[in-house]
C-alpha positions as CSV (number, residue, x, y, z in Angstrom):
1,M,52.3,-25.0,-85.7
2,I,49.3,-25.6,-88.0
3,E,47.6,-22.6,-89.7
4,I,44.3,-22.9,-91.5
5,V,42.6,-19.9,-93.1
6,Y,39.0,-20.1,-93.9
7,E,35.6,-18.3,-93.9
8,K,33.0,-19.5,-91.4
9,E,29.4,-19.2,-92.4
10,K,27.3,-17.0,-90.1
11,Q,25.4,-19.1,-87.6
12,K,21.9,-18.5,-86.1
13,P,21.7,-17.5,-82.4
14,E,21.1,-20.5,-80.2
15,G,20.8,-20.7,-76.4
16,N,22.7,-17.8,-74.9
17,E,24.6,-17.1,-78.1
18,E,22.4,-14.1,-78.6
19,F,24.6,-12.3,-76.1
20,F,27.7,-12.7,-78.3
21,R,28.6,-13.3,-81.9
22,I,31.0,-15.9,-83.2
23,P,33.3,-14.2,-85.8
24,N,33.0,-15.1,-89.4
25,N,36.5,-14.3,-90.8
26,I,39.0,-16.3,-88.6
27,R,42.4,-18.0,-88.8
28,Q,43.0,-21.1,-86.8
29,I,46.4,-21.6,-85.2
30,G,47.1,-25.1,-83.8
31,E,44.5,-27.7,-83.0
32,I,41.3,-26.6,-81.3
33,E,40.0,-29.1,-78.7
34,G,38.5,-29.2,-75.3
35,T,35.7,-27.1,-73.9
36,Q,37.3,-23.7,-74.4
37,K,37.6,-21.8,-77.6
38,I,39.9,-18.7,-77.5
39,Y,39.5,-15.9,-80.1
40,I,41.9,-13.0,-80.3
41,E,41.3,-10.0,-82.6
42,D,44.0,-9.3,-85.2
43,Y,44.7,-5.8,-84.0
44,A,45.4,-7.0,-80.4
45,Y,47.4,-10.1,-81.6
46,T,49.6,-7.9,-83.9
47,Y,50.1,-5.4,-81.1
48,L,51.3,-8.2,-78.7
49,C,53.6,-9.7,-81.3
50,R,55.2,-6.2,-81.9
51,I,55.9,-5.4,-78.2
52,S,57.3,-8.9,-77.8
53,S,59.7,-8.6,-80.8
54,E,60.8,-5.1,-79.6
55,N,61.8,-6.4,-76.2
56,T,64.1,-9.3,-77.0
57,G,66.4,-8.3,-74.2
58,R,63.9,-8.0,-71.3
59,G,60.5,-9.3,-70.2
60,I,57.3,-7.4,-70.8
61,A,53.7,-8.0,-69.7
62,A,50.3,-6.8,-70.8
63,I,46.7,-7.0,-69.7
64,L,44.1,-8.7,-72.0
65,L,40.7,-7.2,-72.3
66,G,37.5,-8.5,-73.9
67,Q,34.6,-10.7,-72.9
68,A,33.9,-14.3,-71.8
69,N,30.8,-16.3,-72.7
70,W,29.4,-19.8,-72.2
71,K,27.2,-22.0,-74.4
72,E,26.2,-25.6,-73.8
73,G,29.2,-26.3,-71.6
74,T,31.7,-24.6,-73.9
75,S,33.6,-21.5,-73.0
76,Y,34.1,-18.8,-75.6
77,L,36.7,-16.2,-74.7
78,F,37.2,-13.2,-76.9
79,V,40.5,-11.1,-76.5
80,K,39.7,-7.8,-78.1
81,S,42.3,-5.5,-76.7
82,A,45.6,-5.4,-74.8
83,V,47.4,-2.8,-72.6
84,A,51.2,-3.1,-72.2
85,L,52.8,-2.8,-68.8
86,S,56.1,-1.3,-69.9
87,D,57.2,-0.1,-66.5
88,M,57.1,-3.5,-64.8
89,E,60.3,-5.5,-64.1
90,I,59.5,-9.0,-65.5
91,S,61.4,-12.3,-65.4
92,E,60.4,-15.9,-65.0
93,E,61.2,-15.7,-61.3
94,H,59.8,-12.3,-60.6
95,V,56.4,-10.9,-61.6
96,D,54.9,-8.2,-59.3
97,F,51.5,-6.5,-60.0
98,T,51.6,-3.4,-57.8
99,Q,48.8,-1.0,-57.0
100,E,50.4,1.5,-59.4
101,T,50.2,-1.2,-62.2
102,W,46.5,-1.8,-61.6
103,N,45.8,1.9,-61.5
104,H,47.4,2.3,-64.9
105,V,45.3,-0.6,-66.2
106,Y,42.0,0.7,-64.8
107,E,42.8,4.2,-66.3
108,K,43.4,2.8,-69.8
109,N,40.4,0.5,-69.5
110,K,38.1,3.3,-68.6
111,E,39.5,5.7,-71.2
112,Y,39.7,3.4,-74.3
113,F,37.8,0.1,-73.5
114,P,34.9,1.0,-71.1
115,E,32.7,-1.9,-72.4
116,Q,35.4,-4.6,-72.0
117,E,36.6,-6.6,-68.9
118,I,39.9,-8.2,-67.9
119,V,40.0,-11.7,-69.4
120,G,43.7,-12.5,-68.7
121,W,47.2,-11.4,-69.2
122,F,50.2,-11.6,-71.6
123,L,53.8,-12.5,-70.8
124,S,56.9,-12.3,-73.1
125,V,60.2,-13.3,-71.6
126,P,63.4,-14.1,-73.6
127,G,64.3,-17.7,-73.1
128,C,61.1,-18.5,-71.2
129,S,60.2,-22.1,-71.1
130,M,56.8,-23.2,-72.2
131,E,56.8,-25.3,-69.0
132,L,55.7,-22.4,-66.8
133,H,57.8,-21.5,-63.8
134,E,56.0,-21.8,-60.4
135,V,56.2,-18.0,-59.9
136,I,54.2,-17.4,-63.1
137,C,51.6,-20.0,-62.1
138,Q,51.2,-18.5,-58.6
139,T,50.9,-15.0,-60.1
140,H,48.1,-16.2,-62.3
141,L,46.3,-17.7,-59.4
142,N,46.8,-14.6,-57.2
143,H,45.5,-12.0,-59.8
144,F,43.6,-14.0,-62.5
145,G,41.8,-16.7,-60.6
146,G,39.1,-18.7,-62.3
147,N,39.0,-20.8,-65.5
148,D,37.5,-17.9,-67.5
149,K,40.9,-16.1,-67.3
150,V,43.8,-17.0,-69.6
151,L,47.6,-16.4,-69.9
152,F,49.1,-15.8,-73.3
153,V,52.8,-16.6,-73.3
154,M,55.2,-15.6,-76.1
155,E,58.9,-16.4,-76.4
156,P,60.4,-13.6,-78.6
157,L,63.6,-15.4,-79.7
158,E,62.2,-18.8,-80.8
159,K,58.7,-17.3,-81.6
160,E,56.9,-19.9,-79.5
161,E,53.4,-18.9,-78.3
162,A,50.6,-20.6,-76.4
163,F,47.5,-19.9,-74.3
164,Y,47.1,-21.3,-70.8
165,R,44.1,-21.6,-68.5
166,Y,43.7,-23.0,-65.0
167,E,42.0,-26.3,-64.9
168,D,42.2,-29.6,-63.0
169,G,44.4,-27.8,-60.4
170,K,47.1,-26.7,-62.7
171,M,47.9,-24.4,-65.6
172,S,47.0,-26.3,-68.7
173,R,48.4,-25.4,-72.1
174,Q,45.8,-25.0,-74.8
175,A,46.5,-26.8,-78.1
176,G,45.3,-23.9,-80.3
177,F,43.4,-20.7,-80.8
178,Y,41.7,-18.5,-83.4
179,V,42.7,-15.1,-84.7
180,Y,39.7,-13.2,-86.0
181,Y,39.3,-10.1,-88.2
182,E,36.8,-7.4,-87.7
183,K,36.5,-3.6,-87.2
184,N,38.1,-2.8,-83.9
185,E,37.8,1.0,-83.4
186,A,38.7,0.9,-79.7
187,M,42.0,-0.8,-80.2
188,R,42.8,1.3,-83.2
189,N,42.2,4.5,-81.3
190,F,44.4,3.2,-78.5
191,L,47.3,2.4,-80.8
192,V,47.0,5.8,-82.5
193,A,47.2,7.5,-79.1
194,Q,50.2,5.4,-78.1
195,N,52.1,6.3,-81.3
196,E,51.4,10.0,-80.9
197,R,52.6,9.9,-77.3
198,L,55.8,8.1,-78.4
199,E,56.4,10.7,-81.2
200,K,55.9,13.5,-78.8
201,K,58.3,11.9,-76.3
202,S,60.9,11.4,-79.1
203,E,60.7,15.1,-80.1
204,E,61.3,16.1,-76.5
205,V,64.3,13.8,-76.4
206,D,65.6,15.2,-79.6
207,D,65.3,18.8,-78.3
208,G,67.1,17.8,-75.2
209,A,69.9,16.2,-77.3
210,V,70.3,19.4,-79.3
211,H,70.5,21.5,-76.2
212,S,73.0,19.2,-74.6
213,F,75.1,19.2,-77.8
214,R,75.2,23.0,-77.9
215,K,76.3,23.0,-74.2
216,K,79.2,20.6,-75.0
217,V,80.3,22.8,-78.0
218,E,80.3,25.9,-75.8
219,R,82.3,24.1,-73.1
220,K,84.8,22.8,-75.7
221,A,85.3,26.3,-77.1
222,E,85.9,27.7,-73.6
223,Q,88.4,24.9,-72.9
224,E,90.3,25.6,-76.1
225,K,90.4,29.3,-75.2
226,Q,91.9,28.6,-71.8
227,K,94.5,26.2,-73.3
228,K,95.8,29.0,-75.6
229,N,96.3,31.3,-72.6
230,F,97.8,28.7,-70.4
231,P,101.7,28.8,-70.0
232,L,103.4,26.0,-71.8
233,F,105.7,25.3,-68.9
234,K,102.8,25.0,-66.5
235,T,101.0,22.7,-68.9
236,A,104.0,20.4,-68.9
237,G,104.2,20.3,-65.2
238,V,100.5,19.5,-64.9
239,C,100.8,16.7,-67.4
240,V,103.7,15.2,-65.5
241,A,101.8,15.4,-62.3
242,A,98.7,13.8,-63.9
243,A,100.8,11.0,-65.4
244,A,102.4,10.3,-62.0
245,L,99.0,10.2,-60.3
246,A,97.5,7.9,-63.0
247,V,100.5,5.4,-62.7
248,S,100.2,5.5,-59.0
249,V,96.5,4.8,-58.9
250,L,96.9,1.8,-61.1
251,Y,99.3,0.1,-58.6
252,L,98.5,1.6,-55.2
253,N,95.2,0.8,-53.5
254,D,95.7,1.7,-49.8
255,Y,96.4,4.8,-47.8
256,Q,100.2,4.3,-47.7
257,K,100.4,4.1,-51.6
258,L,98.4,7.3,-51.9
259,K,100.8,9.0,-49.5
260,G,103.6,7.9,-51.8
261,T,101.8,9.5,-54.7
262,E,101.5,12.8,-52.8
263,K,105.3,12.7,-52.1
264,V,106.0,12.3,-55.9
265,I,103.7,15.2,-56.8
266,A,105.2,17.4,-54.0
267,S,108.7,16.7,-55.3
268,L,107.6,17.7,-58.8
269,D,106.1,20.9,-57.6
270,K,109.2,21.7,-55.6
271,Q,111.4,21.1,-58.6
272,E,109.2,23.2,-60.8
273,T,109.3,26.0,-58.2
274,N,113.1,25.9,-58.0
275,Q,113.4,26.1,-61.7
276,K,111.1,29.1,-61.8
277,T,113.2,30.9,-59.2
278,E,116.5,30.4,-61.0
279,S,117.8,33.4,-62.8
280,P,117.6,33.0,-66.6
281,E,120.8,35.1,-67.0
282,A,122.9,33.0,-64.6
283,V,126.1,31.7,-66.3
284,T,128.1,28.7,-65.1
285,P,131.9,29.3,-65.1
286,V,133.8,27.6,-67.9
287,N,136.0,25.6,-65.4
288,A,133.2,24.6,-63.1
289,P,133.4,21.0,-61.9
290,G,131.4,18.6,-64.0
291,K,130.9,21.0,-66.9
292,E,132.6,18.7,-69.4
293,K,130.4,15.8,-68.3
294,E,127.3,18.0,-68.7
295,E,128.3,19.0,-72.2
296,E,128.9,15.4,-73.2
297,K,125.6,14.2,-71.7
298,G,123.5,17.2,-72.9
299,T,120.7,18.8,-71.1
300,E,117.8,16.4,-70.3
301,P,114.2,17.6,-70.6
302,L,112.2,18.4,-67.5
303,Q,109.7,15.6,-68.3
304,E,112.4,12.8,-68.3
305,T,113.8,14.1,-64.9
306,S,110.2,14.0,-63.5
307,E,109.6,10.5,-64.8
308,M,112.9,9.3,-63.2
309,K,111.6,10.8,-59.9
310,V,108.3,8.9,-60.3
311,Q,110.2,5.6,-60.9
312,E,112.4,6.1,-57.8
313,E,109.3,6.8,-55.7
314,E,107.5,3.7,-57.1
315,Q,110.6,1.5,-56.3
316,K,110.5,2.8,-52.7
317,E,106.9,1.7,-52.5
318,I,107.4,-1.8,-53.8
319,P,107.8,-3.5,-50.4
320,K,104.6,-1.8,-49.1
321,E,102.6,-2.9,-52.2
322,T,103.8,-6.6,-51.8
323,I,102.8,-6.7,-48.2
324,S,99.4,-5.1,-48.9
325,D,98.6,-7.6,-51.7
326,A,99.6,-10.6,-49.5
327,E,97.3,-9.4,-46.7
328,A,94.5,-8.9,-49.2
329,E,94.9,-12.4,-50.7
330,Q,94.9,-13.8,-47.1
331,K,91.6,-12.1,-46.3
332,V,90.0,-13.3,-49.6
333,E,91.2,-16.9,-48.9
334,T,89.9,-16.7,-45.3
335,A,86.4,-15.5,-46.6
336,A,86.3,-18.2,-49.3
337,S,87.1,-21.0,-46.8
338,N,84.0,-20.0,-44.8
339,H,81.6,-19.9,-47.7
340,M,80.7,-22.0,-50.7
341,S,81.6,-20.6,-54.1
342,Y,79.4,-20.5,-57.1
343,T,80.3,-20.0,-60.8
344,I,77.9,-17.8,-62.8
345,Q,76.2,-19.6,-65.6
346,P,74.7,-18.2,-68.8
347,G,71.3,-16.7,-68.2
348,D,71.8,-16.5,-64.4
349,T,70.3,-13.6,-62.3
350,M,70.6,-13.0,-58.6
351,T,67.0,-14.2,-58.3
352,R,67.7,-17.4,-60.2
353,I,70.9,-18.1,-58.2
354,S,69.0,-17.7,-55.0
355,M,66.1,-20.0,-56.2
356,K,68.6,-22.6,-57.5
357,N,70.7,-22.8,-54.3
358,Y,68.1,-22.1,-51.6
359,G,64.7,-22.5,-53.1
360,T,63.7,-19.0,-52.2
361,I,64.4,-15.4,-53.3
362,K,64.9,-14.3,-49.7
363,K,68.7,-15.0,-49.9
364,I,69.3,-12.4,-52.6
365,K,70.2,-9.6,-50.1
366,E,72.6,-11.9,-48.2
367,I,74.3,-13.0,-51.4
368,C,74.7,-9.4,-52.5
369,E,76.1,-8.2,-49.1
370,L,78.6,-11.1,-49.0
371,N,79.9,-10.2,-52.4
372,Q,79.7,-6.4,-51.9
373,M,77.4,-5.9,-54.8
374,S,73.9,-4.9,-55.5
375,E,71.1,-6.9,-57.1
376,N,71.3,-4.7,-60.2
377,D,75.0,-5.1,-60.8
378,T,76.1,-6.8,-64.0
379,I,77.4,-10.3,-63.7
380,Y,79.2,-12.4,-66.3
381,P,79.3,-16.1,-67.1
382,G,82.3,-17.7,-65.5
383,Q,82.4,-15.1,-62.7
384,K,82.7,-16.7,-59.2
385,I,80.8,-15.5,-56.2
386,L,80.4,-16.7,-52.6
387,L,77.2,-18.1,-51.2
388,P,76.1,-17.5,-47.6
């Protein structure tokens, strides 16, 4: 990237130049060649750089506003302002300008930039190639047709940037552009309003966080109060039951295993009930059978007895678990034999997988249904999925 900073002397109006003014204080980025000269005002350029660097984990787009002029066969395009489209879902394979999006643009255009027109759009996508994806090219043709509209692409990780325009039947990358400096009240007022809105929203979030924290403290205090009044013996019984349920859920996945868990809990409740009904003053005779063995062995805690009961119940369920797992594996193998498998690669999305294997995004729904997942589920490199 070449940067040249210089002052350009004021020129006299010639031809239709009287309808626009070539900036004096400019900074050149790259090599300027061809029949189009692109100028972007520093406020707008800084704003686009900021929203790009703040969104390194997701794509973001913006609309470029300004004016376009011609002189002696040369196009002069001035980007004076930009409006971010923060609510759009953006990727290389998916860019959708809805009616709600355009309504937002027209509203901001009318409120802050009434004397400017749409001259193009801005796109920032992490990992985006400077060789534009066909979806991006088609989006430009659908919404920004004509060679007087441009696309400004910025890659936030590698800090690459370039302007594109449609010429000779394709999106052509421009070798360079100018950043110019002048008083830009419209863009400054827009940025001030945006900052005030963000600060107000932050204050509302902070108030909500304080309210939520207070609620949590109150609930915690109430729970502590209930714990103090809760009988110790009942607490132990509940803990044992919860532990039995947790262990069972880890190993049992079907109806029969859950029924086994219910039996364990029922046996614990029965044992607890029997112990409650026993008379605390009952005394075992000195010569009762087994008394000597009990004295040598000692009295075992209720929790150990309960855990032994859980282990016995789990051992009874082992055959059922083995059979269920075998059936599940057989079903998975059968499904896999009927479909082609695919290993998730770094950077993959459902849209990219569909485009890569089928050349269209219409297969996304079938892929998700086959793998019992939704398009928004998180996927990981190395993960295997089936393809319809």
